[in-house]
C-alpha positions in Angstrom: 37.5 5.5 0.4 35.7 2.0 1.3 34.3 3.9 4.3 32.9 6.6 2.5 29.3 5.9 2.5 28.1 8.3 -0.3 30.9 6.7 -2.7 29.7 3.2 -1.8 26.4 4.0 -2.3 26.8 5.4 -5.6 29.2 2.4 -6.5 26.7 0.0 -5.7 23.4 1.9 -7.2 25.6 2.0 -10.4 26.5 -1.9 -10.4 22.7 -2.4 -9.5 21.2 -0.4 -12.4 24.2 -1.4 -15.0 23.2 -5.1 -14.1 19.5 -4.5 -14.6 19.7 -2.6 -17.6 22.1 -5.3 -19.2 19.4 -7.8 -18.1 16.4 -5.9 -19.8 18.3 -5.8 -22.9 19.2 -9.6 -23.2 15.7 -10.8 -22.5 14.0 -8.4 -24.5 12.6 -10.9 -26.7 11.8 -13.3 -23.9 8.7 -15.7 -24.5 6.3 -17.5 -21.7 8.1 -20.5 -20.2 5.5 -22.7 -21.4 1.6 -22.6 -22.2 -0.8 -21.6 -19.6 1.7 -21.0 -17.2 0.9 -19.0 -13.6 2.8 -16.0 -14.9 0.7 -15.7 -18.2 -2.4 -15.8 -15.7 -1.0 -13.1 -13.5 -0.2 -11.0 -16.7 -3.5 -11.2 -17.8 -5.0 -10.2 -14.2 -2.5 -7.3 -14.2 -3.5 -6.1 -17.4 -7.1 -5.4 -16.2 -6.2 -3.1 -13.2 -8.4 -0.5 -14.7 -11.6 -2.9 -13.9 -10.9 -3.5 -10.4 -12.9 -1.9 -7.5 -10.8 -3.4 -4.9 -7.2 -4.9 -5.1 -8.4 -8.2 -4.1 -10.3 -8.1 -7.6 -7.2 -9.7 -9.1 -7.7 -12.9 -7.4 -11.1 -13.2 -9.2 -9.5 -12.4 -12.6 -6.1 -14.3 -12.4 -7.7 -17.6 -12.1 -6.5 -18.3 -8.6 -3.0 -18.0 -9.3 -2.7 -14.3 -7.7 -3.3 -15.2 -4.2 -0.1 -14.7 -2.1 1.3 -12.6 -4.9 -0.7 -9.3 -4.7 2.2 -7.2 -4.4 4.1 -8.9 -7.3 0.9 -8.3 -9.5 1.0 -4.9 -9.0 4.1 -4.5 -10.0 4.0 -6.4 -13.0 1.1 -3.8 -13.9 3.6 -1.2 -13.2 6.1 -2.7 -15.7 3.0 -3.4 -18.1 2.5 0.7 -18.3 6.0 1.2 -18.6 6.9 -1.0 -21.6 3.4 -0.9 -23.1 3.3 -4.7 -22.8 0.3 -6.3 -21.5 0.6 -9.4 -23.2 4.1 -11.2 -22.6 6.5 -12.5 -19.9 8.7 -9.2 -20.5 6.8 -7.2 -17.4 7.0 -10.1 -15.1 11.0 -10.8 -15.4 11.6 -7.1 -15.5 9.7 -6.6 -12.2 11.4 -9.3 -10.7 14.8 -8.2 -12.1 14.3 -4.6 -11.1 13.4 -6.1 -7.7 17.1 -7.7 -7.3 18.8 -4.4 -8.3 16.7 -2.4 -5.7 17.4 -5.1 -2.9 21.2 -5.0 -3.8 20.9 -1.4 -3.1 18.7 -2.0 0.4 21.1 -4.3 1.4 23.9 -1.8 1.2 21.7 0.9 3.3 20.5 -1.7 5.7 24.2 -3.1 6.1 25.7 0.3 6.2 23.5 1.4 9.2 24.2 -2.2 11.2 28.0 -2.8 10.3 29.4 0.4 8.4 30.0 1.3 4.7 32.6 -1.3 4.1 30.7 -4.2 5.4 27.2 -2.8 3.8 29.2 -2.8 0.5 30.1 -6.4 0.6 26.9 -7.3 1.5 25.2 -5.9 -1.3 27.9 -7.1 -4.0 27.5 -10.6 -2.6 23.9 -10.6 -3.4 24.2 -8.6 -6.7 26.6 -10.6 -8.2 25.1 -14.2 -7.2 23.4 -16.0 -10.1 20.6 -17.3 -7.9 18.3 -14.1 -7.8 18.8 -13.5 -11.5 18.2 -17.1 -12.4 14.6 -16.5 -10.3 14.1 -13.2 -12.1 14.5 -15.1 -15.5 11.9 -17.4 -14.0 9.7 -14.6 -13.2 9.8 -15.4 -9.3 7.9 -13.7 -6.9 10.2 -14.1 -4.4 12.3 -11.3 -5.4 9.4 -8.7 -5.1 8.6 -10.1 -1.7 12.6 -9.5 -1.0 12.4 -6.2 -1.9 9.6 -5.1 0.2 10.7 -6.8 3.1 14.3 -4.8 3.1 12.6 -1.6 2.7 10.5 -3.0 5.8 13.6 -3.3 7.8 15.3 0.1 6.3 12.2 2.3 7.5 12.2 0.4 10.8 15.7 1.7 11.1 14.6 5.1 10.1 12.2 5.3 13.1 14.6 7.4 15.1 16.1 10.1 12.7 13.7 12.4 13.8 12.6 13.4 10.2 9.0 11.9 10.5 7.9 10.5 13.9 8.7 7.0 15.2 5.4 5.7 14.9 4.9 6.9 11.2 8.2 5.0 10.3 7.0 1.9 12.1 3.4 1.8 10.6 5.1 2.2 7.0 7.6 -0.7 8.2 4.6 -3.2 9.4 2.6 -2.3 6.2 5.7 -3.2 3.5 6.1 -6.4 5.8 2.6 -7.3 5.4 3.3 -6.4 1.7 6.2 -8.5 1.4 3.9 -11.5 2.7 1.3 -10.8 0.3 4.1 -10.9 -2.5 5.1 -14.7 -2.2 4.4 -17.7 0.0 8.1 -18.0 0.6 8.2 -14.7 2.0 7.2 -16.3 5.7 10.8 -17.3 6.0 11.3 -13.5 6.8 9.1 -13.7 9.6 11.9 -14.3 12.2 14.5 -11.8 10.9 11.9 -9.1 10.9 11.1 -9.5 14.5 14.7 -9.8 15.2 15.4 -6.7 13.5 12.6 -5.2 15.4 13.9 -6.6 18.6 17.2 -4.8 17.8 15.8 -1.4 17.0 13.3 -1.5 20.4 16.4 -2.5 22.4 19.5 -0.6 21.1 20.4 0.7 24.5 20.1 -2.5 26.2 22.1 -4.1 23.7 25.0 -1.7 23.4 28.2 -3.0 24.8 26.1 -6.2 26.5 26.0 -9.8 24.8 22.7 -10.5 23.0 21.9 -13.2 25.3 22.0 -10.8 28.0 19.7 -8.0 26.2 17.2 -10.8 25.6 16.9 -11.3 29.6 16.9 -7.6 30.1 14.3 -6.8 27.4 12.1 -9.5 29.2 12.7 -7.8 32.3 12.0 -4.2 31.1 8.3 -4.9 29.7 7.2 -7.5 31.9 4.0 -6.9 33.4 1.2 -9.2 35.2 -1.3 -7.5 32.6 0.8 -9.3 29.5 1.2 -12.6 31.7 -2.7 -12.7 32.3 -3.9 -13.0 28.8 -1.9 -16.2 27.6 -2.7 -17.5 31.4 -6.5 -17.2 30.6 -6.5 -18.8 27.3 -4.3 -21.7 28.8 -6.5 -21.9 31.5 -9.2 -22.3 28.7 -7.4 -24.9 26.7 -6.9 -27.0 29.8 -10.9 -26.8 30.6 -11.6 -27.6 27.0 -8.9 -30.3 26.3 -10.1 -32.2 29.8 -14.0 -31.8 29.3 -14.6 -31.6 25.5 -16.1 -35.2 25.4 -18.7 -34.0 28.1 -19.4 -30.8 26.4 -19.9 -32.9 22.6 -22.2 -35.3 24.7 -24.5 -32.7 25.6 -24.1 -30.9 22.3 -25.5 -34.0 20.8 -28.0 -34.9 23.0 -29.5 -31.1 23.0 -29.1 -30.3 26.5 -26.2 -27.8 25.9 -27.1 -24.0 25.5 -28.8 -23.3 22.4 -25.8 -21.3 20.7 -23.7 -24.7 21.3 -26.4 -27.5 19.9 -26.5 -25.5 16.4 -23.0 -26.5 15.8 -24.0 -30.2 15.4 -26.0 -31.1 12.7 -26.9 -34.3 11.1 -27.4 -36.1 14.4 -29.2 -39.1 12.8 -26.5 -39.5 10.4 -23.5 -40.0 12.3 -23.0 -41.4 16.0 -21.9 -39.8 18.8 -18.4 -41.0 18.6 -17.9 -39.3 15.2 -18.3 -35.9 16.7 -16.1 -36.7 19.8 -13.2 -37.5 17.1 -14.3 -34.3 15.3 -13.9 -32.3 18.1 -10.5 -33.8 18.9 -9.1 -33.0 15.6 -10.3 -29.6 15.8 -9.0 -29.0 19.1 -5.4 -29.8 17.8 -5.7 -28.1 14.5 -7.1 -25.0 15.5 -7.4 -24.4 19.4 -3.6 -25.9 20.2 -1.7 -23.5 17.3 -3.9 -20.7 18.6 -2.6 -21.1 22.2 0.8 -21.8 20.8 0.7 -18.5 19.1 -0.9 -16.4 22.1 2.3 -17.5 23.8 4.5 -16.6 20.9 2.7 -12.9 20.7 3.4 -12.7 24.6 7.1 -13.3 24.5 7.3 -10.9 21.4 5.4 -8.2 23.2 8.0 -8.6 26.0 10.9 -8.6 24.0 10.1 -5.8 21.7 7.7 -3.6 24.0 4.3 -1.9 23.1 5.9 1.2 21.6 7.5 -0.8 18.9 4.9 -3.4 18.3 1.7 -1.4 18.4 2.7 0.9 15.4 4.0 -2.1 13.4 1.3 -4.4 13.8 -1.4 -1.4 12.9 0.5 -1.1 9.8 0.7 -4.4 9.0 -3.2 -4.7 9.8 -4.1 -1.6 7.7 -2.5 -3.2 4.9 -3.9 -6.4 5.3 -7.3 -5.1 5.3 -6.7 -2.8 2.3 -5.6 -6.1 0.2 -8.6 -8.4 1.5 -11.3 -5.9 0.9 -14.2 -5.8 0.7 -14.4 -9.4 1.7 -11.9 -9.7 4.5 -12.8 -12.8 6.1 -12.2 -14.8 2.9 -9.1 -12.8 2.3 -7.9 -14.2 5.8 -9.0 -18.0 5.0 -7.2 -17.4 1.7 -3.9 -16.3 3.1 -4.0 -18.8 5.7 -4.5 -21.5 3.5 -1.9 -20.8 1.0 0.6 -20.1 3.5 0.3 -23.3 5.5 -1.1 -25.8 3.0 0.9 -25.3 -0.4 3.4 -27.9 0.8 0.4 -30.4 1.2 0.5 -31.0 -2.9 3.6 -31.7 -4.4 4.5 -33.0 -7.9 5.6 -36.0 -6.6 2.0 -37.4 -6.6 2.4 -37.8 -10.5 5.6 -39.9 -10.1 4.3 -42.9 -7.9 5.0 -45.6 -10.5 8.2 -43.9 -11.4 9.6 -44.2 -8.0 7.9 -47.7 -7.3 10.2 -49.1 -9.7 13.1 -47.9 -7.7 11.5 -49.4 -4.3 10.8 -45.7 -3.0 7.4 -44.6 -1.6 6.0 -41.0 -2.6 2.4 -39.5 -2.2 1.1 -35.8 -2.6 2.6 -34.7 0.5 6.3 -36.1 -0.4 8.3 -32.9 -0.2 11.7 -34.0 -1.2 15.0 -35.3 -0.4 14.8 -34.5 3.7 17.4 -32.0 5.4 20.4 -33.5 3.5 18.7 -31.9 0.3 19.3 -28.4 1.4 23.0 -28.1 1.9 23.3 -30.1 -1.5 21.3 -27.3 -3.3 23.3 -24.7 -1.7 26.3 -26.2 -2.6 25.3 -26.2 -6.2 23.9 -22.9 -6.6 26.2 -20.8 -4.3 29.1 -22.8 -3.5 31.3 -19.8 -3.0 28.9 -17.9 -0.8 28.6 -20.9 1.5 32.6 -20.9 2.0 32.6 -17.4 2.6 29.9 -17.9 5.3 31.9 -20.5 7.0 34.9 -18.7 7.0 33.3 -15.9 9.1 31.6 -18.4 11.2 35.0 -19.9 12.0 36.6 -16.5 12.5 33.8 -15.6 15.0 34.0 -19.0 16.8 37.4 -19.7 16.9 39.2 -16.1 17.1 36.5 -15.4 19.5 35.8 -11.5 18.9 32.4 -12.5 20.7 30.8 -15.0 22.8 30.3 -18.4 21.7 26.6 -18.0 22.5 26.6 -14.5 20.4 27.8 -16.1 17.5 25.9 -19.0 17.7 22.6 -16.9 17.6 24.2 -14.7 14.9 24.4 -18.1 12.9 20.9 -19.2 13.9 19.6 -15.9 12.7 21.7 -16.0 9.4 20.1 -19.4 8.4 16.9 -18.7 9.9 15.0 -18.7 6.4 16.6 -22.0 5.8 15.7 -23.2 9.4 11.9 -22.2 8.8 11.7 -23.8 5.4 12.7 -27.0 6.9 10.8 -27.1 9.9 7.5 -25.7 8.3 8.1 -28.6 5.6 8.3 -26.2 2.7 8.2 -27.5 -0.7 12.1 -28.3 -1.9 12.5 -26.0 -4.7 15.4 -23.5 -5.0 13.6 -20.4 -5.6 11.3 -20.9 -2.2 14.8 -20.9 -0.3 16.1 -17.7 -2.1 15.5 -15.9 1.3 18.5 -17.5 2.8 20.8 -15.6 0.5 19.5 -12.3 2.0 20.2 -13.3 5.8 23.2 -15.1 5.3 25.4 -12.1 4.9 25.0 -11.4 8.5 27.9 -13.7 9.3 30.0 -12.4 6.6 29.3 -8.4 7.3 29.9 -9.0 10.9 33.2 -10.9 10.4 33.8 -8.0 7.8 33.0 -5.1 10.3 35.6 -6.6 13.2 38.5 -7.2 10.4 38.1 -3.9 8.3 40.9 -2.5 10.3 43.2 -4.6 8.5 44.6 -3.1 5.2 45.7 -6.8 4.0 42.3 -8.2 4.7 40.6 -5.6 2.4 42.8 -6.7 -0.6 41.8 -10.2 0.5 38.2 -9.2 0.2 38.5 -7.7 -3.1 39.9 -11.0 -4.4 37.3 -13.1 -3.2 34.5 -11.2 -4.6 36.4 -11.0 -8.2 36.4 -14.6 -7.8 33.0 -15.1 -6.9 31.8 -12.6 -9.6 33.7 -14.5 -12.4 32.4 -18.0 -11.5 28.8 -16.7 -11.0 29.2 -14.9 -14.7 30.4 -17.9 -16.1 27.2 -20.0 -14.9 25.1 -17.4 -16.0 26.1 -16.4 -19.3 27.1 -20.2 -20.5 24.1 -22.0 -18.8 21.4 -20.1 -17.0 20.6 -17.3 -19.5 20.7 -19.6 -22.6 18.7 -22.4 -21.1 15.7 -20.0 -20.5 15.8 -18.3 -23.8 15.6 -21.0 -26.1 12.4 -20.3 -27.9 13.5 -16.7 -28.5 16.8 -18.1 -29.6 14.8 -20.5 -32.1 12.9 -17.9 -33.6 16.2 -15.7 -33.7 18.2 -18.3 -35.6 14.9 -18.9 -38.0 14.5 -15.5 -39.0 18.4 -15.4 -39.5 18.4 -18.4 -42.1 15.1 -16.8 -43.8 13.1 -20.0 -42.5 9.4 -19.3 -42.7 8.2 -23.2 -42.6 9.7 -25.8 -40.9 8.9 -29.7 -39.9 9.0 -30.9 -36.0 7.3 -33.5 -34.0 3.8 -33.3 -32.7 4.5 -34.0 -29.2 4.1 -32.4 -25.5 8.0 -32.0 -25.7 7.5 -29.1 -28.1 5.1 -27.3 -25.2 8.6 -25.2 -24.2 9.6 -24.4 -27.8 7.7 -24.7 -30.7 4.0 -24.8 -29.3 4.9 -21.4 -27.3 6.0 -19.1 -30.2 2.3 -18.1 -31.2 2.1 -17.3 -27.6 4.1 -14.1 -28.5 1.9 -11.3 -30.8 5.4 -10.6 -32.5 5.6 -14.1 -34.0 2.1 -15.4 -34.2 1.4 -17.4 -37.4 4.8 -16.0 -38.5 5.9 -19.8 -39.3 4.2 -22.7 -41.1 4.7 -25.5 -39.1 4.5 -29.2 -40.7 4.3 -32.3 -37.9 6.0 -35.2 -38.7 6.5 -38.8 -37.1 10.4 -39.5 -38.1 12.8 -37.3 -40.0 12.7 -39.9 -42.5 9.4 -38.4 -43.7 10.7 -35.1 -44.8 12.3 -35.1 -48.2 13.6 -31.6 -48.3 13.3 -28.9 -45.4 14.1 -27.7 -42.3 13.3 -29.5 -38.9 13.2 -28.3 -35.4 13.9 -31.1 -32.7 13.1 -30.2 -29.5 14.4 -31.6 -26.0 14.1 -35.0 -25.8 14.8 -35.9 -22.2 11.8 -36.8 -19.6 14.0 -35.5 -16.8 14.3 -32.0 -17.9 12.6 -29.7 -15.5 9.9 -28.2 -17.8 8.8 -31.6 -18.3 7.9 -32.8 -14.8 4.2 -32.0 -14.9 3.5 -33.5 -18.5 1.7 -36.6 -18.6 3.7 -37.9 -21.6 7.2 -37.6 -20.4 5.9 -39.4 -17.1 4.2 -42.1 -18.3 6.3 -43.1 -21.5 9.7 -41.4 -20.5 12.1 -40.1 -22.9 11.1 -38.8 -26.5 12.3 -41.9 -28.4 9.7 -42.5 -31.0 11.8 -41.8 -34.0 14.6 -44.3 -34.7 16.6 -41.8 -37.1 16.6 -39.2 -34.1 17.6 -42.0 -31.6 20.7 -42.6 -33.9 21.5 -39.2 -34.3 21.5 -38.7 -30.8 23.0 -42.0 -29.6 26.0 -41.5 -32.0 26.1 -37.8 -31.9 26.2 -37.5 -35.6 23.6 -34.6 -35.0 26.4 -32.5 -34.0 27.8 -32.8 -37.6 24.2 -32.0 -39.5 23.0 -29.1 -37.0 22.7 -25.9 -38.3 22.3 -24.8 -34.7 22.0 -26.3 -31.3 19.9 -24.8 -28.3 20.4 -25.2 -24.6 17.3 -25.7 -22.9 16.4 -26.4 -19.0 16.9 -29.9 -19.9 20.7 -29.3 -20.3 21.0 -27.3 -16.8 22.4 -28.4 -13.6 20.6 -25.2 -12.2 17.0 -24.9 -13.7 16.6 -28.9 -12.4 16.1 -27.5 -8.8 13.2 -25.5 -9.9 10.9 -28.7 -9.6 11.0 -30.8 -6.4 10.8 -33.8 -8.5 14.1 -33.2 -11.0 15.8 -31.8 -8.1 15.1 -35.1 -6.1 16.3 -36.9 -8.8 19.5 -34.8 -9.4 20.7 -34.3 -5.9 19.8 -37.1 -3.6 19.2 -40.1 -6.3 21.7 -39.0 -8.9 19.6 -40.1 -11.5 20.1 -37.1 -13.8 23.1 -38.2 -16.1 25.2 -36.6 -18.9 23.5 -38.5 -21.2 19.8 -37.0 -19.8 21.6 -33.4 -20.1 22.7 -34.0 -23.7 19.2 -35.0 -24.8 17.9 -31.7 -23.0 19.4 -30.1 -26.2 17.2 -28.5 -28.8 18.5 -28.5 -32.5 17.7 -26.9 -36.2 18.7 -29.4 -39.0 17.9 -29.8 -42.7 16.8 -33.0 -44.3 19.4 -32.7 -46.8 22.2 -33.0 -44.3 21.0 -36.2 -42.8 19.7 -38.1 -45.7 23.1 -40.3 -45.8 22.4 -41.1 -42.4 18.5 -41.6 -42.9 18.9 -44.2 -45.7 21.5 -46.1 -43.7 19.1 -46.5 -40.5 16.0 -47.0 -42.9 
């Protein structure tokens, strides 16, 4: 039965849609995760879709927070219409969670095409039961949308030989969908290598056949090699060598107006800067523009010869058509903005806000600091997907030691499985959890291959079922007890207030309330529903309800708040300090709420707090306890208050 394609597809579809519907139900009251978030700006841009003349108009209306998120904004707009909600975070999380469900289905279809129905089933289940993509959905992460477009592009690529449509049409659509993936999240660039690998496989199935992968690579190069394809990069190499050896002389001629007029115009302000300035500037430009361009041309030469014109041309044409569609009417500006957000987003991190904090620990950081280095990644993966890691290691061990394939093929397969992680590290991407989610999509290559080779053993199927159950239970516990309640703090607070008939309460006027009390009014359902009185101390309240926010400066949602950065934990109220220190607050609290400050998972949605946690071990149990929010009544703490005062 497990090799029955239709049964497995129905099973995966049912599980994926059930998970999504449950997700929609439990998050229906979700509120923005803070004021002035990127999500809020994207929601506004999506809500103005009727005003767009071009798709690129979303960038003008989205306050610069929609670049590299075009596909995501379009999907948000779709769900705004479905739920008639043009103001809240619900369409964002709905779009992101829907992408998780569809991605699970697509992973089954793709896995079944490559490795058979049983392997496809396990690949899909491992993705769907992981907390990681669902956590990203709660955050409204754009990478989930990018993943579904990437997987759709692979599936259309696989369909190019079905005969239902001409091959070029399938490949054209595949290229367009991949471009849309790149325009849905900056992190989607991690899919470039897997996409090219899938295209190589489709173009060279007949060569790969019974041969080894490294043999197929050599055969593919021989098959499509031509002097013409070699001449193009050779020409640019010659041009590059001429420029690099004579740029000083060329700049000298331009500076003294002895070069052709078109070149002379490139230098302005001759009276303001000396010749040496322009020579140094030219050198920087050569290495910043010409050298990467040359490397790109060499890479294109290799890709062309590996994949061949029949596959690369229509795929490229589809990508270019989508690119133009998304950037019209100013394609030039679209190219510049796309490249900037693709290659420069890592150059400005939140570490720049914490120079003083880390200086006290004798650690030097600046705006380009990305995190804990290469050791951070395995620590992150072990925190978020430990069982997935163990499964992948077991699969790799089997492929290497039992040797159902050669060492070289197993290593190539492992590198392809880990390519999104490798790409993130070699491109110095920002070290936050959600940006590395693409690796969860490609990691099952190892697991799926091992399952394909072992599925003939009946006892193995029982073992796989037991492992899947264990993975599901571990992830379910983390999701229900940590990830989900920590994201729904504000809506849980509102629910508690309404349950107890509370329409007036006291709280602190502090930035620590930006992610609790201060965001309630962002939801039209609760705007002006509660009267809020601000206090400096619990001792000021003679009789009334008091809302206490997270007071930990190391909570992920406080990592950009100047009050937390400058002053540390919120400890201005001695009464509250005593309640927290002695934990008497547990006895007097009417309700206790988990926040992102209580979570070991949410901490990795900022590069700074993730570094504090995984590398410095600087987020303690005391910090996590300070992360709780509370609802208390002054009558319950009067005795304690009088003792302290």
